[in-house]
TIGULUM-369151 format. One line per field, with one value per residue (C-alpha): residue number from 1; residue in three letters; x negated, y negated, z negated. Coordinates in pm, 1 decimal. Layout:
<nodes>
nr <- c(NUM ...)
rest <- c(ALA ...)
c1 <- c(X ...)
c2 <- c(Y ...)
c3 <- c(Z ...)
</nodes>
This chain:
<nodes>
nr <- c(1 2 3 4 5 6 7 8 9 10 11 12 13 14 15 16 17 18 19 20 21 22 23 24 25 26 27 28 29 30 31 32 33 34 35 36 37 38 39 40 41 42 43 44 45 46 47 48 49 50 51 52 53 54 55 56 57 58 59 60 61 62 63 64 65 66 67 68 69 70 71 72 73 74 75 76 77 78 79 80 81 82 83 84 85 86 87 88 89 90 91 92 93 94 95 96 97 98 99 100 101 102 103 104 105 106 107 108 109 110 111 112 113 114 115 116 117 118 119 120 121 122 123 124 125 126 127 128 129 130 131 132 133 134 135 136 137 138 139 140 141 142 143 144 145 146 147 148 149 150 151 152 153 154 155 156 157 158 159 160 161 162 163 164 165 166 167 168 169 170 171 172 173 174 175 176 177 178 179 180 181 182 183 184 185 186 187 188 189 190 191 192 193 194 195 196 197 198 199 200 201 202 203 204 205 206 207 208 209 210 211 212 213 214 215 216 217 218 219 220 221 222 223 224 225 226 227 228 229 230 231 232 233 234 235 236 237 238 239 240 241 242 243 244 245 246 247 248 249 250 251 252 253 254 255 256 257 258 259 260 261 262 263 264 265 266 267 268 269 270 271 272 273 274 275 276 277 278 279 280 281 282 283 284 285 286 287 288 289 290 291 292 293 294 295 296 297 298 299 300 301 302 303 304 305 306 307 308 309 310 311 312 313 314 315 316 317 318 319 320 321 322 323 324 325 326 327 328 329 330 331 332 333 334 335 336 337 338 339 340 341 342 343 344 345 346 347 348 349 350 351 352 353 354 355 356 357 358 359 360 361 362 363 364 365 366 367 368 369 370 371 372 373 374 375 376 377 378 379 380 381 382 383 384 385 386 387 388 389 390 391 392 393 394 395 396 397 398 399 400 401 402 403 404 405 406 407 408 409 410 411 412 413 414 415 416 417 418 419 420 421 422 423 424 425 426 427 428 429 430 431 432 433 434 435 436 437 438 439 440 441 442 443 444)
rest <- c(MET SER ARG ALA PRO HIS ALA GLU GLN GLU ILE ARG ARG PHE LEU ASP ILE ARG PRO VAL GLN VAL ALA GLU LEU GLU LEU GLY ALA ALA GLU ALA GLU GLY VAL GLU THR GLU GLY VAL ARG ALA GLY ALA GLY GLU ALA SER LEU ARG PRO GLY PRO GLY SER PRO PRO VAL THR HIS GLY GLU VAL PHE LEU LEU VAL ARG LYS GLY GLY ARG PRO VAL GLY THR LEU LEU GLY ARG VAL SER GLU GLY THR ASP PRO LYS THR VAL LEU ALA GLY LEU ALA ARG GLU ARG PHE ALA GLU GLU PRO ALA GLY ALA VAL THR ALA PRO PRO VAL PRO TYR ALA SER VAL VAL ILE ALA THR ARG GLU ARG ALA ASP ARG LEU ALA HIS ALA LEU ASP SER MET LEU ALA GLN ASP HIS PRO ASP PHE GLU ILE VAL VAL VAL ASP ASN ALA PRO VAL THR ASP ALA THR ARG ASP LEU ILE GLU ARG LYS TYR ALA GLU ARG VAL ARG TYR VAL THR GLU PRO VAL PRO GLY LEU ALA VAL ALA HIS ASN LYS GLY VAL GLU ALA ALA ARG GLY GLU VAL VAL ALA PHE THR ASP ASP ASP VAL VAL ALA ASP PRO ARG TRP LEU THR GLU LEU THR ALA PRO PHE ALA ALA ASP PRO GLY LEU GLY CYS ALA THR GLY LEU ILE LEU PRO ALA ARG LEU ARG THR PRO ALA GLN VAL LEU LEU GLU SER HIS GLY GLY PHE ALA LYS GLY PHE THR PRO ARG THR TYR ASP PRO ALA ASP PRO PRO ALA ASP GLU PRO LEU PHE PRO PHE THR ALA GLY ARG PHE GLY SER GLY ALA ASN MET ALA PHE ARG THR ASP VAL LEU ARG ALA VAL GLY GLY PHE ASP PRO ALA THR GLY ALA GLY THR LEU ALA ARG GLY GLY ASP ASP LEU TYR GLY PHE VAL ARG VAL LEU ALA GLN GLY HIS ARG LEU HIS TYR THR PRO GLN ALA LEU VAL TRP HIS HIS HIS ARG GLU THR TRP ARG ASP LEU GLU THR GLN ALA TYR GLY TYR GLY ALA GLY LEU THR ALA TYR LEU THR ALA ILE LEU VAL ASN ARG PRO ALA LEU LEU PRO ALA PHE LEU THR ARG LEU PRO ARG GLY LEU ALA HIS ALA ARG SER LEU THR ALA THR ARG ASP SER ASP THR GLY THR ALA PRO GLY ASP HIS ASP ALA ARG THR HIS PRO TRP PRO ARG ARG LEU SER ARG LEU GLN ARG ARG GLY MET ALA TYR GLY PRO LEU GLY TYR LEU ARG ALA ARG ARG ALA LEU ARG SER ALA LEU ALA SER GLY GLY SER ARG)
c1 <- c(1194.0 877.4 735.5 797.0 1178.6 1201.9 991.7 1210.9 1519.3 1371.3 1290.8 1645.4 1790.3 1558.8 1647.0 2018.7 1999.2 2195.2 2119.5 2288.4 2370.2 2234.6 2434.8 2502.0 2834.5 2886.6 3203.4 3165.3 3158.6 3528.3 3637.8 3404.7 3572.9 3922.8 4004.5 4327.3 4530.1 4905.1 4840.9 4570.6 4205.0 4019.7 3806.0 3484.9 3562.9 3620.1 3394.7 3128.8 2950.0 2622.7 2380.2 2052.1 1736.7 1674.8 1993.2 2277.7 2628.5 2815.9 3049.0 3217.9 3019.2 2811.1 2691.9 2436.7 2567.6 2409.8 2682.0 2634.0 2848.7 2783.2 2454.9 2336.3 2263.1 2477.5 2443.3 2448.2 2698.5 2755.0 3067.6 3225.9 3401.6 3650.8 3672.7 3927.2 3914.9 3763.8 3423.2 3445.7 3789.1 3690.5 3358.9 3493.4 3761.2 3501.8 3282.4 3564.6 3658.8 3302.5 3180.1 3496.0 3340.9 3018.9 2999.5 2984.8 2646.7 2546.7 2274.4 2079.7 1753.7 1539.0 1200.6 932.4 552.9 340.8 287.9 57.7 200.0 -64.2 1.4 -271.1 -246.7 -437.9 -351.8 25.0 82.0 437.1 551.1 359.1 543.2 879.5 741.1 597.6 921.4 1100.8 832.6 880.1 1255.0 1203.3 1387.4 1096.4 996.6 617.1 414.7 141.0 94.3 -237.7 -280.2 -575.1 -685.2 -838.4 -1123.4 -979.2 -1081.4 -906.1 -821.5 -445.4 -371.2 -595.2 -441.0 -89.0 -164.8 -340.9 -70.7 242.4 171.4 -147.9 16.6 174.5 -44.4 -405.9 -598.3 -888.8 -1070.7 -1196.5 -1438.2 -1434.5 -1131.8 -886.4 -569.0 -707.4 -1015.6 -789.8 -565.0 -865.3 -973.1 -627.0 -656.7 -987.8 -826.5 -504.9 -440.8 -110.2 -38.4 133.9 14.7 280.8 215.6 422.1 355.0 348.3 642.5 901.8 1161.6 1210.3 1544.1 1543.0 1545.7 1281.9 993.4 1206.4 1351.6 1016.1 828.2 1095.3 1036.2 679.7 811.4 1056.0 806.6 448.8 353.0 455.8 168.8 352.7 690.5 833.4 1147.5 1395.6 1301.6 1573.9 1555.1 1568.0 1670.7 1781.0 1752.5 1543.8 1571.1 1251.7 1390.7 1724.4 1559.5 1327.9 1605.2 1838.2 1580.4 1556.8 1322.5 1136.3 1432.7 1419.5 1785.3 1998.1 1934.2 1667.8 1416.5 1115.2 834.4 649.4 336.6 408.5 744.2 704.9 1032.3 1177.9 1293.0 942.5 729.4 446.2 435.5 236.7 99.8 419.3 348.1 551.8 865.6 770.4 781.5 583.3 313.9 546.1 720.0 504.1 358.5 100.7 2.1 -311.8 -545.7 -426.9 -496.2 -837.8 -915.3 -864.8 -1086.3 -811.8 -735.0 -985.9 -1137.2 -1177.5 -799.3 -526.5 -432.1 -728.2 -962.3 -1040.1 -826.8 -521.8 -327.1 -264.8 -386.6 -53.9 -11.3 -362.8 -277.1 40.6 -130.6 -432.2 -207.9 8.6 -301.8 -412.8 -92.3 103.1 464.4 599.0 946.4 1153.2 1425.0 1663.4 1729.6 1392.1 1477.2 1274.6 1385.7 1122.2 1069.8 1031.3 806.0 979.5 854.0 804.8 430.4 462.0 640.7 368.8 102.6 306.8 371.2 4.6 -98.9 143.5 14.9 -346.6 -281.1 -114.8 -410.1 -663.3 -521.2 -522.4 -887.3 -963.2 -792.6 -997.2 -1321.7 -1270.8 -1096.3 -1231.0 -1058.8 -732.4 -854.0 -714.0 -369.5 -386.9 -484.7 -200.4 45.4 -119.7 108.0 421.2 242.5 179.7 545.8 639.0 403.9 568.6 909.9 787.7 675.8 957.1 1170.1 1481.5 1818.2 2091.6 2418.7 2722.4 2709.7 2539.7 2328.0 2195.6 2441.5 2366.8 1996.3 1885.5 2200.9 1966.1 2204.3 1951.0 1723.1 1364.4 1151.8 919.2 637.6 646.8 641.8 342.5 161.3 223.7 78.6 -225.2 -266.8 -253.2 -524.9 -738.0 -684.8 -968.0 -1220.8 -1084.3 -1131.7 -1493.5 -1560.8 -1398.5 -1628.9 -1932.6 -1801.8 -1736.7 -2090.5 -2223.0 -2001.9 -2109.0 -2474.3 -2446.5 -2327.6 -1955.7 -1829.9 -1533.9)
c2 <- c(-2158.8 -1969.3 -1723.6 -1420.6 -1457.3 -1531.8 -1228.0 -1013.7 -1145.8 -1055.1 -706.1 -658.4 -774.9 -541.3 -240.8 -315.6 -263.9 48.1 307.1 275.1 559.3 543.8 672.9 619.2 615.5 677.2 520.6 710.7 580.7 642.3 477.5 186.5 138.8 172.7 495.9 649.9 949.6 939.2 699.0 914.8 836.5 1083.0 1341.7 1201.1 874.9 1002.4 851.8 1074.3 1009.4 1155.5 1072.9 898.2 1109.2 1296.4 1167.5 1381.6 1372.7 1047.6 1031.5 743.8 430.6 175.9 276.9 105.4 195.1 184.3 157.5 292.6 263.3 527.4 606.7 244.6 80.6 -233.4 -341.9 -258.0 -325.1 -253.7 -56.0 68.1 403.5 438.0 763.1 997.2 840.2 984.9 821.6 854.5 694.9 405.7 334.1 375.1 118.1 -129.6 -66.1 -120.5 -445.2 -578.9 -470.5 -481.8 -731.3 -539.9 -378.7 -3.8 153.5 408.1 666.4 656.5 808.2 509.7 565.0 592.2 607.8 888.0 797.3 877.5 862.9 784.0 849.2 756.3 935.1 997.6 1270.5 1267.1 1600.2 1642.5 1307.3 1364.0 1689.9 1510.6 1246.3 1508.1 1705.9 1391.8 1332.8 1681.8 1613.7 1313.0 1312.2 1139.7 1367.7 1328.4 1241.6 1359.5 1324.8 1231.1 1248.6 1052.9 1179.8 872.0 927.7 1259.9 1396.5 1732.3 1962.3 1931.3 1738.6 1954.5 2269.2 2139.6 2064.8 2395.2 2596.6 2435.8 2193.4 2303.0 2357.0 2010.1 1781.7 1676.5 1629.2 1385.3 1244.5 894.7 891.1 512.6 410.5 154.1 159.8 -48.4 173.7 479.6 322.8 236.7 600.1 690.6 440.8 598.9 941.7 834.7 962.2 783.9 471.3 345.6 409.7 400.1 376.0 475.8 570.5 901.5 794.6 747.1 963.0 859.9 853.2 1108.5 828.3 619.6 681.8 658.6 324.1 188.8 275.2 212.0 -168.4 -110.7 55.8 -230.6 -516.1 -488.7 -798.8 -644.7 -582.7 -482.0 -358.0 -328.8 -172.3 -153.4 -25.4 73.5 230.7 608.3 592.1 329.7 532.8 305.2 -61.0 -138.7 4.4 -176.1 -506.6 -496.8 -414.5 -678.4 -935.8 -805.7 -510.9 -455.8 -511.4 -777.8 -770.9 -613.1 -855.3 -764.8 -1041.0 -1101.7 -1333.7 -1487.6 -1701.1 -1871.9 -1985.9 -2030.3 -1994.8 -2329.8 -2188.6 -2066.2 -2381.8 -2176.5 -1931.1 -1709.4 -1731.0 -1618.3 -1266.5 -1111.0 -1209.5 -986.7 -651.8 -421.9 -161.4 127.5 77.2 -69.0 24.2 -129.1 -83.7 115.0 -66.1 -403.5 -303.6 -171.6 -489.6 -707.0 -476.6 -292.1 -383.9 -570.6 -287.6 -518.0 -557.2 -322.3 -113.3 67.0 -230.9 -528.8 -739.0 -537.0 -566.1 -772.3 -525.4 -507.7 -887.0 -923.1 -690.1 -879.3 -1217.4 -1094.0 -943.4 -1255.7 -1476.2 -1284.3 -1384.7 -1061.2 -1050.0 -880.6 -725.7 -637.0 -375.5 -257.5 57.4 199.3 301.1 456.5 521.6 415.5 544.5 223.2 216.9 329.5 146.1 -203.8 -151.3 -58.4 -388.2 -581.6 -414.5 -473.2 -841.8 -913.9 -708.7 -886.8 -1224.0 -1117.0 -951.7 -1264.2 -1495.4 -1219.6 -1162.5 -1536.9 -1548.3 -1249.8 -1416.3 -1733.3 -1543.2 -1322.8 -1575.4 -1923.2 -2070.7 -2044.0 -2280.8 -2603.8 -2446.1 -2317.8 -2656.1 -2822.8 -2585.7 -2590.0 -2847.5 -2657.4 -2333.8 -2444.4 -2536.0 -2197.0 -2025.0 -2207.1 -2091.9 -1732.7 -1730.2 -1935.9 -1774.1 -1662.9 -1675.5 -1424.1 -1453.5 -1275.0 -900.7 -606.0 -440.2 -478.4 -497.3 -742.9 -814.5 -1131.3 -1125.0 -1160.8 -996.0 -973.4 -1251.8 -1219.8 -1212.3 -1504.2 -1269.4 -1117.9 -1465.4 -1558.8 -1241.1 -1310.8 -1660.5 -1519.0 -1271.0 -1549.1 -1737.9 -1424.2 -1312.1 -1501.2 -1392.6 -1039.1 -1028.7 -1145.5 -889.8 -621.4 -708.7 -668.5 -340.8 -212.5 -292.7 -109.1 192.0 211.0 171.1 456.6 701.2 636.0 576.2 416.2)
c3 <- c(-1421.0 -1499.3 -1251.5 -1469.2 -1495.8 -1124.6 -1042.3 -1266.5 -1089.4 -751.6 -875.1 -1004.8 -673.7 -488.2 -701.7 -661.6 -283.2 -199.4 71.4 410.2 646.3 1001.2 1296.6 1664.7 1842.9 2213.2 2346.0 2673.5 3028.6 3094.8 2770.3 2834.3 3172.4 3023.5 3207.7 3089.0 3200.7 3123.9 2838.6 2682.8 2723.0 2941.6 2766.0 2920.5 2747.6 2397.3 2134.7 1985.2 1657.4 1538.3 1258.0 1317.7 1351.7 1029.6 867.8 728.1 878.8 824.1 523.9 340.9 258.9 450.3 796.9 1020.9 1365.4 1709.0 1972.4 2323.0 2632.5 2893.3 2721.6 2721.7 2383.5 2359.0 1996.9 1628.5 1355.2 989.4 914.0 595.7 592.7 310.9 122.7 275.3 623.3 940.1 1005.7 1384.8 1399.8 1174.4 1341.9 1695.9 1617.1 1490.5 1793.5 2043.8 1871.9 1855.0 2197.7 2406.3 2648.7 2701.4 3047.3 3072.7 3117.0 3372.8 3331.5 3655.4 3776.6 3873.8 4040.2 3774.3 3789.6 3652.0 3287.7 2998.3 2646.1 2383.1 2013.5 1766.7 1433.9 1113.2 864.5 920.7 1092.0 959.8 1099.3 1421.0 1488.0 1494.3 1729.8 1965.0 1969.1 2085.6 2351.5 2490.9 2518.4 2749.2 3082.9 3260.6 3552.3 3542.0 3232.6 3000.3 2624.1 2464.2 2086.8 1948.4 1607.4 1446.2 1198.9 1077.6 739.9 784.7 1074.9 1017.2 1336.2 1553.7 1408.6 1475.1 1839.3 1899.8 1723.6 1864.6 2149.4 2322.6 2661.5 2677.0 2464.9 2510.0 2187.7 2158.3 1857.8 1780.9 1486.1 1435.2 1226.0 1360.6 1564.7 1851.6 1879.9 1887.5 2149.7 2363.8 2346.1 2471.7 2757.1 2857.5 2860.6 3037.5 3389.2 3443.1 3644.6 3329.9 2975.2 2703.9 2331.5 2035.0 1673.1 1492.3 1273.5 1547.7 1718.8 2080.5 2258.6 2545.4 2805.1 2627.8 2866.5 3180.4 3075.1 2955.4 3275.6 3541.5 3539.6 3664.0 3978.3 4034.8 3979.4 4111.9 3911.3 3580.5 3341.0 3023.4 2902.9 2552.9 2412.2 2126.3 1778.8 1532.4 1184.5 1165.6 800.2 550.2 233.1 11.6 -91.4 101.6 424.9 391.0 300.7 601.0 845.5 702.5 812.3 1166.0 1126.9 1453.1 1685.2 1957.5 2052.4 2323.4 2608.7 2866.5 2926.9 3147.8 3039.4 3333.6 3280.0 3612.6 3474.8 3095.7 2904.4 2801.8 2467.3 2377.9 2334.4 2182.2 2474.2 2502.7 2148.4 1971.8 2088.7 1808.9 1999.1 2291.8 2116.1 1889.0 1922.3 1837.4 2172.5 2448.6 2786.2 3019.9 3379.3 3316.1 3553.3 3419.1 3058.6 3154.2 3348.9 3038.0 2833.0 2650.0 2290.6 2077.1 1868.3 1567.0 1536.7 1424.0 1124.1 973.9 1018.4 797.6 1034.3 918.8 1247.6 1559.2 1821.6 2005.0 2006.6 2142.5 2430.3 2516.1 2534.1 2727.4 2994.9 3017.8 3031.5 3339.6 3517.2 3475.5 3362.5 3049.6 3037.7 2732.0 2777.7 2503.4 2705.6 2595.3 2239.7 1959.9 1603.0 1350.1 996.4 800.7 498.2 183.2 -126.7 -264.8 -257.8 111.0 175.0 -5.3 206.4 520.4 448.8 383.6 686.5 918.5 808.8 848.4 1182.7 1318.8 1262.6 1331.6 1679.7 1749.7 1644.0 1866.5 2163.5 2126.4 2071.1 2375.7 2598.0 2507.6 2813.1 2621.7 2349.6 2507.5 2547.3 2192.0 2047.7 2238.3 2071.9 1729.0 1556.3 1655.9 1574.8 1217.3 1178.5 1320.2 1075.2 784.3 901.4 926.0 564.6 414.5 147.7 332.3 165.6 229.3 408.5 275.4 301.2 142.6 410.5 763.8 1048.6 1325.8 1337.1 1163.3 950.0 650.0 413.3 131.6 7.0 126.3 -190.1 -251.3 -338.8 9.2 165.4 -47.6 49.0 416.8 378.9 199.5 479.6 737.0 551.6 539.9 901.0 1076.7 814.5 825.4 1200.5 1178.8 905.2 1119.1 1409.2 1187.2 1046.4 1397.7 1508.5 1204.5 1271.6 1635.1 1540.4 1290.7 1553.2 1619.2 1967.3 2136.4)
</nodes>
């Protein structure tokens, strides 16, 4: 079959992907524990349904559902609500059936350290406002917010902060473009024992910061924590396709990665850093991140390296002997990119960022080279699996993560491979560009 017909078939499949509603359902602590009064479930245990951030009320059709028990996220599912039926009744029934064995959650007030939340942004004031509103709704008792305006071309972000958030948000600028450079500026400005990072296109759950920072108080050897990322909307084919192949989610099981006790099921540890989490939902012990030099400024979106700054941070912290903890209780809702062109850019950028961060690690920490070379054969096999064309299972939209309910287009796999081939060169070019930018008057 020629490339053109196959490409046309992929485009038709892509355009046939239908929107999916996003919602969350709380089963309630009493219901989760099976509490009943005279055969009727207690009011505290009644299920409650609400749409995802920025989504309209749930009606009939496909629904991507986050299920909570007692406030604790326990899993996601795909449900179909038939026309004329009550969405809450239908979805609550599916949730009880799927998650009957999950233990009930309990919203507690664990000890938490003073934290700094850093949000890097560039010319997206509308999105940023939603993110900041969700930050100000956090139940964490003691934190600050730092917005880093990266290489701004207008005053829109500054004006937003001064007009609406001046009393609660600190505004700083970083003239040199690049996400890692902007994050490093935030680390310099941070006053907290823990510095948390998220993006300007997320809406954070009210307990996000508490759940993300509490592990640092419980474990003095913890250097990094990451959390759960779910889609805020699934309105376009691009958003549905990405989420049907896992999106940014890392599951609903907490896990600690310890360099002193490498995980048996991770033979490439610590170089498969993408398994640990993502930059839209991560936190570091501030003095640990500063001790490893922060993020490599030649990595990240906005540079010629295209990405990899978060993965670089994870590996550097682990390589220093600190643990990393993933917790699904720390939840943010992410606005996935919306168009096919966005997916093309994202696929190429992910591939480039992967090999760029590995290059950065070896350049900045040459002592890791023997360990890297030992893992290289398996790493190449892993890279091939990452970029393989992925078939679909039965289904029409994302439900459980990694259900792969839509075929992953070959073009996106090819772009990711091209990005991986480009990554090392992109990183070296980014280093040169950074030196030029600093020499011409920019500063970190």
